[in-house]
N, C-alpha and C positions, 0 to 999 in steps of 0.2 A: 274726076277721081271718085272712088267709092271709099269712104273713110269710116272706120269703126272706132267709136268712142267708148272707153271704159271709164265710167263715172259712178262711184258709190256715194250715197248721200243718205242722211237721216239717221235716227237712233243716236249712237255715240259719235257719229261723224257730223261735221258741220254741213251747211248747205251751200257754202260759197263755191266749192268745186262744181256743183251742179249748175248753178246759175251762170257762172262765167263760161262754162263749156256750152251751155245752151245758147248763149249769146254768140259765141264763136261759130257754133253749128249753123245758126240761122244766117250768119254772114257768108259762110261757105256755100250754103244752098243758093244764095243770091248770085254767087259766082259760078253756079252750074254744077256744083258737086253734090253727091248723094251721101247721106249720113245715116248710120245705124248706131244705136246705143246698146250697150250691155251693162249690167249692174247686178249687185247682190240684192236680195230681197230686203225691203224696209217699208214701214208704213208710209213714209214720205213718198217713195216711188209709187206705191199703190195709189196714193191720193192724186199724184200727177197724172197717172194713167186714166183715172176716173174722170178727171177734168178734161182729158183729151190731149194727151201728149202727142205732138205732131210728127214725130219720127218713128220709124220702125225700131223696135227695141226687143231685147231678150233678157229675161231674168236668168242669172247663172247660179249654179250650185257650187259653193266653195270646196266641196269634197270632190268635185270633178275637175281633174287637173288639165283637161283638154278643152275647156269652155271656149276660150278665144280662138284656138287653133281650128276647131271644127267650124266655127262661124266664118272665120277668115277664108277657109277653103270653100265652104258651101256658098257663100255670098260673093265670092270673087272680090275680096277686099284689096285695095291698093295701099292703104296706109293705116296703121294701128296707133291711135292717140290715147294716151293714158293720163288722166288728170287726178292726182291724189297720191297719198303715200301708200303704195301697194307693192308688196314684195312678190317677186317672181323668181322661180327656179332658173338657173342659168341654162340647163339642158332644154327646158321648155321654151325659153326665149330663143335658143338656137334653132329650134324647130320652126317657130313663128317667122324668124328671119329668112327662112328659105322661100317664103311667100311674099312678105311685105317688109317695109321699113317701119321702125318703131320710134314714135315720138313720146318722150316722157315730159310732161309739164308739171313741174314742182313735185316730182316723185323723188323725195329725198330719202327713200328707203335704201337699204344696203345693196339693192340690185340696180341702183341708179345708173351705174356704169355700163349696163347691158344695152342701153338704148343706142339707136343710130343718131338721134337728135335729142339733145337735152336742153330744155328751156326752163330757166330758173328766174322767176320774177322777184328776186330779192337780192340784197347786197352783202349780207353778213357772212356768207360762206367764203372761206379763204382758200388758198392754194391746196392745202391738205385734203379738203373736201373732194377735189378733182383728181387726186393722185392715181386712182385705179382706172380712170377712163382710158379707153383705147384711143390712140392718136387719130384714128379716122372718125371718131365721134364728133359731131358738130355741136358746140356748146354756145348757148346764147344766155347771157346773164345780165340782169339789170332791171330796174323798176319800169323801164320803158316797155317791157313785155307783160306788164300787168294787164289783165282783162277784167271786164266788169259785167255785172247784171245790166240787161237792157234798160231797166228802169232808171238806173243811175246815170247812164249816158244822156238820157233825155231831160234830166233835171237842170235847172238854172243854178249856177254856182252861187255860193253864199257871199253876200256883201259884208263889209266890215261892220262890226257891232260896237255901238257907243257904250252900252252898259249891259250887264248880265242880269236877266230876270228868270230865264228858263234854262234848265239843265237837263239833258237827256242821259240815260244810262243804257248801254247795250252790251250784250254778252254773247253774240253769235246765235246759232240755232238752238241746240238742246241745252247748252250750258251745264254739262254733266256734274260739275263741282258746285253748282248753284252759287256762283260768285256774285250774282246780283243780290242775293240775301246777305252776303258778307258786306258788300258795299253799302247796302241799305242801313245796317246797324252803325256803320262808321259815319254816315252822313247826318245822323239824327242828333243835331246839336242846335242850341238856341241861336248861334251865330248865323244860321242859314234860314231863319224863320220867315224871312220876306221873299225867299226864292221858291220857285216851282220846280219840283223834281218829278220826272216821268221815267218809269222803267218800260222799255220796249222789249217785249219777249218774242222769241221766235216761234214758229209753228210747232216745233218739236220740244219746246220748253216744258218740263215735267213738274215744275214746282210753283206754279202760279198761285195755287191755294195757300201754300205755305208763305209765299211772299206777301200776299194780301192779309194774312193773319197777323203780321207784325204790328205790335202796339207801339206806335210812335209816341215819343215824349214831347217833341217840339215841332215836328214837321207833318205836312200832309203829302203823301205820295200818291201819284197816279200811275195807272198800269194800262198800257196800250199795246196792241199788236204791232209788230215790227213793220213799219212802212217808211221807206226812204224819205218820201216827201214830207211826212209828218215829223220825222226826226230832224230834218233840215231846218225846221222852224225854230229849233232851240238855239241858244246863244253860244253854248259850248257843250262838249260831249265827254263823258267818261266811258271808255270802251275797253272791253276785253280784246287784246290784240289778235287780229285775224283779218280775214278778207274785208269785212265791213269797215275796219279801221282805215284801210287803204281807200275804200270807196269814199268815205267822208273826208279824207285828206284831199282827194282829187276835187271834191266839191267845196273845199275851202273852209272846213270847220276847224276851230281851235279844239285840240283833243288832249285829254289826259288819258293815258292808256296803261293797262297792267297785263302781265302775262299770266295765263292760267296753268302753265306748265313751266318747268325750269328752262328747257330749251327755247320755248316760246318767249319767255321773259328775256333771255339773252339776246335773241334776235331783235326784240323790241328795243333793248338798251343800245344795241349797235346802230339801229336805224335812227333813233333819237339823237345819239351823239354825232353821227356823221351827216345828218341832214338838218338838224335843228328845226324840223318841221312838225314835231309833236313832242309832248312831255311824257317821259316814262316814269311811272311810279312803282316799277319793279314787279316782282313775283307776288301773286295774291297771297301766298302762304306767309310772306314776310312783310306784308303791308299792315300798317296799324293806323288807328284813328289820327294820330298826330301827323304822320307823314301825308296821308291823303288830304286832310284839312289844310295843312300848310300849303301844299301845292295848289289846291283848289282855290283857296282864299287869295293867294298871290295872283292867280290867273283872273279871278273875278275883278280884282282891284286894279289890274294893270292893262289898260286898253291897248297901249302900244305893243305889249308882249303878245296879246291875243291877235292883233292884226298882223304882226310879223309872222306868227305861227301859221296863220291862214294863208298868207302870201307865199311862204316857203313850201307849204303843203301842196298848193296848186302847181308850183314849179317842180316839185319832186315827182308827182304822179300825174300823168295825163291820160287822155281817152283814146290814144292811138294804138294801144297794145294789140287789139284784135287785128287791125290792118297789118301790123308788123308780123304777127304770127301767121296770118294767111299767106303772106309773101314767102315765109320760110317753108310752109307746107307746099305751096304751089310750085316753088322752085325745084322740089323733088320730082316733079312730073316731067320737067324739061330735060 
Protein backbone atom coordinates (compact mmCIF):
# COMPACT_ATOMS: atom_id res chain seq x y z
CA UNK A 1 0.00 0.00 0.00
CA UNK A 2 0.93 3.63 -0.46
CA UNK A 3 0.09 5.48 2.77
CA UNK A 4 -0.08 9.23 3.32
CA UNK A 5 0.71 10.41 6.87
CA UNK A 6 -0.47 13.84 8.08
CA UNK A 7 1.66 14.73 11.10
CA UNK A 8 2.17 18.30 12.36
CA UNK A 9 4.86 18.85 15.03
CA UNK A 10 6.90 21.60 16.64
CA UNK A 11 6.11 25.10 17.80
CA UNK A 12 3.01 25.03 20.02
CA UNK A 13 2.55 21.33 19.23
CA UNK A 14 4.35 18.52 20.99
CA UNK A 15 6.69 16.11 19.23
CA UNK A 16 5.13 12.86 20.39
CA UNK A 17 2.83 12.64 17.35
CA UNK A 18 5.85 12.87 15.08
CA UNK A 19 8.07 10.29 16.78
CA UNK A 20 5.41 7.62 17.16
CA UNK A 21 4.25 8.09 13.55
CA UNK A 22 7.84 7.90 12.39
CA UNK A 23 8.27 4.59 14.23
CA UNK A 24 5.05 3.22 12.71
CA UNK A 25 6.10 4.38 9.23
CA UNK A 26 9.46 2.60 9.51
CA UNK A 27 7.74 -0.63 10.51
CA UNK A 28 5.27 -0.33 7.62
CA UNK A 29 8.15 0.14 5.17
CA UNK A 30 9.72 -3.08 6.47
CA UNK A 31 6.45 -4.79 5.58
CA UNK A 32 6.69 -3.50 2.02
CA UNK A 33 4.54 -0.37 2.15
CA UNK A 34 5.40 3.06 0.75
CA UNK A 35 5.08 6.11 3.02
CA UNK A 36 4.66 9.83 2.27
CA UNK A 37 4.41 12.53 4.95
CA UNK A 38 2.66 15.89 4.79
CA UNK A 39 2.80 18.58 7.47
CA UNK A 40 2.43 22.26 8.28
CA UNK A 41 5.60 24.36 8.36
CA UNK A 42 7.60 24.39 11.61
CA UNK A 43 11.22 24.87 12.64
CA UNK A 44 11.21 21.31 13.96
CA UNK A 45 10.19 19.86 10.60
CA UNK A 46 12.82 21.99 8.88
CA UNK A 47 15.50 20.63 11.21
CA UNK A 48 14.39 17.05 10.55
CA UNK A 49 14.70 17.58 6.80
CA UNK A 50 18.17 19.09 7.19
CA UNK A 51 19.22 16.02 9.16
CA UNK A 52 17.94 13.81 6.34
CA UNK A 53 14.29 12.82 6.77
CA UNK A 54 14.09 9.43 5.01
CA UNK A 55 10.56 9.64 3.58
CA UNK A 56 9.14 11.67 0.73
CA UNK A 57 7.34 14.63 2.30
CA UNK A 58 5.42 17.78 1.43
CA UNK A 59 4.93 20.97 3.39
CA UNK A 60 1.31 22.09 3.12
CA UNK A 61 -0.29 25.51 3.40
CA UNK A 62 -3.17 25.80 5.91
CA UNK A 63 -4.92 28.33 3.67
CA UNK A 64 -5.14 25.77 0.84
CA UNK A 65 -8.14 23.54 1.56
CA UNK A 66 -7.18 20.87 -0.98
CA UNK A 67 -3.70 19.94 0.25
CA UNK A 68 -4.37 16.32 1.10
CA UNK A 69 -6.76 15.67 -1.76
CA UNK A 70 -4.34 16.81 -4.45
CA UNK A 71 -1.51 14.68 -3.05
CA UNK A 72 -3.80 11.67 -2.64
CA UNK A 73 -4.80 11.92 -6.30
CA UNK A 74 -1.37 12.77 -7.72
CA UNK A 75 0.55 10.13 -5.72
CA UNK A 76 -2.09 7.40 -6.02
CA UNK A 77 -2.45 7.02 -2.26
CA UNK A 78 -4.28 3.98 -0.85
CA UNK A 79 -4.76 5.08 2.78
CA UNK A 80 -4.74 8.45 4.57
CA UNK A 81 -3.43 8.31 8.18
CA UNK A 82 -3.80 11.33 10.47
CA UNK A 83 -2.03 11.52 13.83
CA UNK A 84 -2.89 14.54 15.96
CA UNK A 85 -5.80 16.79 16.82
CA UNK A 86 -6.58 18.19 13.37
CA UNK A 87 -9.98 19.56 12.36
CA UNK A 88 -11.35 18.72 8.90
CA UNK A 89 -14.39 20.01 7.03
CA UNK A 90 -16.99 17.28 6.42
CA UNK A 91 -17.40 18.10 2.72
CA UNK A 92 -13.63 17.95 2.24
CA UNK A 93 -13.41 14.57 3.98
CA UNK A 94 -16.24 13.33 1.73
CA UNK A 95 -14.10 14.21 -1.30
CA UNK A 96 -11.10 12.38 0.13
CA UNK A 97 -13.20 9.29 0.86
CA UNK A 98 -13.93 8.95 -2.85
CA UNK A 99 -10.30 7.90 -3.26
CA UNK A 100 -9.05 6.42 0.02
CA UNK A 101 -10.03 5.22 3.47
CA UNK A 102 -9.16 7.51 6.36
CA UNK A 103 -7.54 6.50 9.64
CA UNK A 104 -7.60 8.96 12.55
CA UNK A 105 -5.15 8.16 15.31
CA UNK A 106 -6.00 10.08 18.50
CA UNK A 107 -7.62 12.84 16.47
CA UNK A 108 -10.05 13.92 19.18
CA UNK A 109 -11.22 16.98 17.25
CA UNK A 110 -14.90 17.58 16.52
CA UNK A 111 -14.37 15.97 13.11
CA UNK A 112 -13.30 12.63 14.64
CA UNK A 113 -16.49 10.87 13.54
CA UNK A 114 -15.63 11.48 9.86
CA UNK A 115 -12.97 8.76 9.80
CA UNK A 116 -13.39 5.24 8.45
CA UNK A 117 -11.12 3.88 11.17
CA UNK A 118 -10.69 5.60 14.53
CA UNK A 119 -7.85 4.50 16.82
CA UNK A 120 -7.78 5.95 20.33
CA UNK A 121 -4.87 4.92 22.59
CA UNK A 122 -6.52 6.11 25.82
CA UNK A 123 -9.27 4.96 28.15
CA UNK A 124 -10.94 8.04 29.64
CA UNK A 125 -13.36 8.80 26.78
CA UNK A 126 -16.80 7.37 27.55
CA UNK A 127 -19.86 6.46 25.41
CA UNK A 128 -20.90 10.08 24.77
CA UNK A 129 -17.59 10.70 23.02
CA UNK A 130 -18.57 8.17 20.32
CA UNK A 131 -22.23 9.21 19.88
CA UNK A 132 -21.82 10.82 16.44
CA UNK A 133 -19.79 8.07 14.81
CA UNK A 134 -21.33 6.29 11.85
CA UNK A 135 -22.12 2.60 12.56
CA UNK A 136 -19.71 1.60 9.78
CA UNK A 137 -16.74 3.32 11.44
CA UNK A 138 -14.32 0.82 12.94
CA UNK A 139 -13.31 1.97 16.43
CA UNK A 140 -10.31 0.66 18.33
CA UNK A 141 -9.84 2.03 21.84
CA UNK A 142 -7.39 1.15 24.59
CA UNK A 143 -3.83 1.57 25.80
CA UNK A 144 -2.81 -1.50 23.81
CA UNK A 145 -2.82 0.76 20.73
CA UNK A 146 -0.24 3.13 22.16
CA UNK A 147 2.81 3.55 19.93
CA UNK A 148 6.30 4.72 20.82
CA UNK A 149 9.46 6.44 19.72
CA UNK A 150 11.92 3.86 18.33
CA UNK A 151 14.44 4.84 21.00
CA UNK A 152 12.00 3.87 23.75
CA UNK A 153 11.36 0.38 22.44
CA UNK A 154 15.10 -0.39 22.37
CA UNK A 155 15.67 0.56 26.03
CA UNK A 156 15.90 -1.84 28.94
CA UNK A 157 13.05 -1.47 31.40
CA UNK A 158 13.70 0.01 34.82
CA UNK A 159 14.43 -2.28 37.74
CA UNK A 160 13.08 -1.67 41.23
CA UNK A 161 14.62 1.21 43.19
CA UNK A 162 15.74 0.70 46.82
CA UNK A 163 15.98 4.39 47.62
CA UNK A 164 15.56 7.72 45.83
CA UNK A 165 18.52 9.96 45.07
CA UNK A 166 17.86 11.33 41.57
CA UNK A 167 14.61 12.87 40.35
CA UNK A 168 13.89 13.91 36.76
CA UNK A 169 11.41 16.55 35.59
CA UNK A 170 10.03 16.50 32.02
CA UNK A 171 7.38 18.61 30.28
CA UNK A 172 7.16 17.47 26.67
CA UNK A 173 8.60 19.39 23.70
CA UNK A 174 7.95 23.13 23.77
CA UNK A 175 6.21 23.34 27.19
CA UNK A 176 4.33 26.52 26.10
CA UNK A 177 3.12 27.36 29.62
CA UNK A 178 6.65 26.88 31.01
CA UNK A 179 5.40 24.44 33.61
CA UNK A 180 8.96 23.39 34.40
CA UNK A 181 9.59 26.86 35.85
CA UNK A 182 6.51 26.50 38.05
CA UNK A 183 7.62 23.08 39.30
CA UNK A 184 11.12 24.42 39.92
CA UNK A 185 9.90 26.98 42.44
CA UNK A 186 7.73 24.44 44.25
CA UNK A 187 10.60 21.98 44.72
CA UNK A 188 13.01 24.46 46.28
CA UNK A 189 12.87 23.51 49.96
CA UNK A 190 15.42 22.31 52.50
CA UNK A 191 13.61 18.98 52.81
CA UNK A 192 15.10 17.91 49.46
CA UNK A 193 18.63 19.26 49.92
CA UNK A 194 20.21 15.79 49.61
CA UNK A 195 18.46 14.94 46.33
CA UNK A 196 19.52 15.64 42.75
CA UNK A 197 16.93 17.29 40.49
CA UNK A 198 17.43 17.42 36.71
CA UNK A 199 15.18 19.24 34.24
CA UNK A 200 15.10 17.61 30.80
CA UNK A 201 14.06 20.14 28.18
CA UNK A 202 12.81 19.34 24.69
CA UNK A 203 14.38 20.59 21.47
CA UNK A 204 11.59 23.19 21.10
CA UNK A 205 11.71 24.45 24.70
CA UNK A 206 11.84 28.25 24.61
CA UNK A 207 12.54 29.16 28.24
CA UNK A 208 15.86 27.52 29.09
CA UNK A 209 17.59 30.81 29.88
CA UNK A 210 14.76 31.77 32.22
CA UNK A 211 14.85 28.34 33.89
CA UNK A 212 18.59 28.58 34.52
CA UNK A 213 18.29 32.10 35.94
CA UNK A 214 16.29 30.83 38.89
CA UNK A 215 18.04 31.67 42.19
CA UNK A 216 17.59 28.52 44.24
CA UNK A 217 17.51 28.89 48.04
CA UNK A 218 18.15 25.28 49.01
CA UNK A 219 18.81 23.10 45.96
CA UNK A 220 21.07 22.72 42.98
CA UNK A 221 19.25 22.05 39.74
CA UNK A 222 20.74 20.54 36.57
CA UNK A 223 19.51 21.05 33.01
CA UNK A 224 19.94 18.46 30.27
CA UNK A 225 18.56 17.89 26.78
CA UNK A 226 15.69 15.39 26.70
CA UNK A 227 17.12 11.91 26.15
CA UNK A 228 15.15 8.82 27.14
CA UNK A 229 18.22 6.85 28.17
CA UNK A 230 19.45 9.63 30.48
CA UNK A 231 16.02 10.21 32.02
CA UNK A 232 15.69 6.48 32.75
CA UNK A 233 18.71 6.73 35.09
CA UNK A 234 16.58 8.69 37.57
CA UNK A 235 14.78 6.98 40.43
CA UNK A 236 11.44 8.64 39.82
CA UNK A 237 9.91 11.18 37.49
CA UNK A 238 7.77 14.32 37.66
CA UNK A 239 6.08 14.58 34.27
CA UNK A 240 3.68 16.84 32.41
CA UNK A 241 1.05 14.38 31.21
CA UNK A 242 1.53 13.44 27.57
CA UNK A 243 3.16 10.93 25.25
CA UNK A 244 6.40 10.87 27.26
CA UNK A 245 4.48 9.93 30.40
CA UNK A 246 3.20 6.79 28.71
CA UNK A 247 6.69 6.04 27.42
CA UNK A 248 8.21 6.05 30.88
CA UNK A 249 5.28 4.09 32.29
CA UNK A 250 6.06 1.34 29.78
CA UNK A 251 9.69 1.49 30.91
CA UNK A 252 8.71 1.01 34.54
CA UNK A 253 9.35 4.45 36.04
CA UNK A 254 7.46 5.58 39.17
CA UNK A 255 5.75 8.80 38.04
CA UNK A 256 4.08 11.85 39.55
CA UNK A 257 2.22 13.57 36.73
CA UNK A 258 0.36 16.86 36.26
CA UNK A 259 -1.88 18.16 33.49
CA UNK A 260 -0.94 21.32 31.60
CA UNK A 261 -4.53 21.89 30.44
CA UNK A 262 -7.90 21.18 32.06
CA UNK A 263 -8.91 18.36 29.68
CA UNK A 264 -5.41 16.94 29.89
CA UNK A 265 -5.60 16.91 33.70
CA UNK A 266 -8.99 15.17 33.62
CA UNK A 267 -7.59 12.44 31.37
CA UNK A 268 -4.66 12.02 33.74
CA UNK A 269 -6.94 11.74 36.77
CA UNK A 270 -9.00 9.05 35.04
CA UNK A 271 -5.91 7.06 34.05
CA UNK A 272 -4.43 7.24 37.55
CA UNK A 273 -7.71 6.24 39.21
CA UNK A 274 -8.46 3.30 36.92
CA UNK A 275 -4.96 1.82 36.61
CA UNK A 276 -3.16 2.84 39.83
CA UNK A 277 -0.07 2.92 37.60
CA UNK A 278 0.95 6.54 38.26
CA UNK A 279 0.08 9.36 40.65
CA UNK A 280 -1.88 12.39 39.48
CA UNK A 281 -1.13 15.72 41.15
CA UNK A 282 -3.81 17.48 39.10
CA UNK A 283 -3.91 20.56 36.91
CA UNK A 284 -0.77 22.73 36.99
CA UNK A 285 -2.88 25.87 37.58
CA UNK A 286 -4.31 24.31 40.76
CA UNK A 287 -1.10 22.74 42.02
CA UNK A 288 0.64 24.26 45.04
CA UNK A 289 3.82 23.68 47.02
CA UNK A 290 2.09 21.70 49.73
CA UNK A 291 0.37 19.22 47.41
CA UNK A 292 3.44 18.56 45.26
CA UNK A 293 5.77 18.13 48.21
CA UNK A 294 3.34 15.88 50.10
CA UNK A 295 2.97 13.46 47.18
CA UNK A 296 6.66 13.57 46.31
CA UNK A 297 7.84 13.00 49.88
CA UNK A 298 5.45 10.09 50.27
CA UNK A 299 6.77 8.47 47.12
CA UNK A 300 10.40 9.07 48.13
CA UNK A 301 9.87 7.41 51.51
CA UNK A 302 7.67 4.52 50.41
CA UNK A 303 9.68 1.90 48.53
CA UNK A 304 6.75 -0.52 48.30
CA UNK A 305 4.56 2.15 46.71
CA UNK A 306 7.24 3.01 44.14
CA UNK A 307 7.74 -0.61 43.16
CA UNK A 308 4.00 -1.22 42.92
CA UNK A 309 3.60 1.82 40.65
CA UNK A 310 6.42 0.62 38.40
CA UNK A 311 4.98 -2.89 38.15
CA UNK A 312 1.47 -1.69 37.34
CA UNK A 313 2.83 0.81 34.82
CA UNK A 314 4.61 -1.92 32.85
CA UNK A 315 1.43 -4.01 32.91
CA UNK A 316 -0.72 -1.06 31.75
CA UNK A 317 1.31 -0.09 28.67
CA UNK A 318 3.33 -2.46 26.47
CA UNK A 319 5.41 -2.15 23.28
CA UNK A 320 3.12 -4.08 20.89
CA UNK A 321 0.98 -1.13 19.80
CA UNK A 322 2.75 -0.66 16.46
CA UNK A 323 2.18 -4.30 15.51
CA UNK A 324 -1.51 -4.05 16.41
CA UNK A 325 -1.98 -0.90 14.34
CA UNK A 326 -0.13 -2.40 11.37
CA UNK A 327 -2.58 -5.31 11.42
CA UNK A 328 -5.52 -2.86 11.41
CA UNK A 329 -4.03 -0.99 8.44
CA UNK A 330 -3.05 -4.08 6.48
CA UNK A 331 -6.48 -5.67 6.97
CA UNK A 332 -7.95 -2.81 4.92
CA UNK A 333 -6.06 -4.03 1.85
CA UNK A 334 -7.53 -7.51 2.05
